[in-house]
N, C-alpha and C positions, 0 to 999 in steps of 0.2 A: 279271568276264568281259571287259570292254573293256580293262582294264589287261593282262590276259593276252594279248589280241590284239596289243597294242602290243609286248609282250615277244616274242611269236613273230615279229613283223615287224622285230625289231631296232630298235625305237623308232618304227616308221612303220606307219600303218594307212590303207588306202584302202578305202572301202566298195565291195563287189563288186556289189550290186544297187541299181539306181536306186530301186526301191520302198522301200528301207530307208534311203536316204541321210539324209532328214530326221530320222528316229528316232534314227539313230546319231549324227548331229551333236549332238542334244540330249544324248545319253548322254555324248559326249565333252566337251561343255561343262560338264555336271555333274561329271564326273570331274575336270576341270581345276580347278573351284571347290573340290572336296573336297581335292585335293592341295595347293592354295594354303593352305587353312586348316590342314590337319593338319601340313604341313611348314613353315608360315610362309614361303611363297615370295613374294618381291616381284613378280617378273615372271610371265609366262604359262608354265605348265609344259608345255602342248601348244599348238602353233601350226599354222596351215594350211601345207601344203607341196604345191603343185601341185594334184592332184586328191585329195590325202589329208591326213593330219595327222601331225605328227612331235612326239616328245617332246623337250623341252629338257634331258633328263637321260638318262643311260645306263640302259637296262633290258634284262634278259635273261631268258629263260624258265628255269623250274626245270630243274636238270640240265645247263645249258649249260656247255660246257667251252671255256675260252680256247684258241684255235688257237695253234700255235707262231708266234713273231714273223715267220718267213720267209713264212708264208701271209698276212699282213696286207697 
C-alpha cells in the first residue's frame, strides 16, 4: 500500500494527517529495509525530502503512460 502511494505521487509521498505521521514513518522505514534486502541496494532506497519522503528510484502507478517528450 505504501509503495503504491509513492507510485501515485511520482516517487514522492508526504503524510497528510499529523496523527498518522509517526505510524507512516515506521511503514516507510520498514518498506525501505525490505527494498534494500530484496533488491540488494547499497544506499537508501527512500530518503527524507522536505516534509515528505522521496524514492531514489523511478516508480510509476499501474497503467501510467509516458507523456510525449515535448510535455516533459
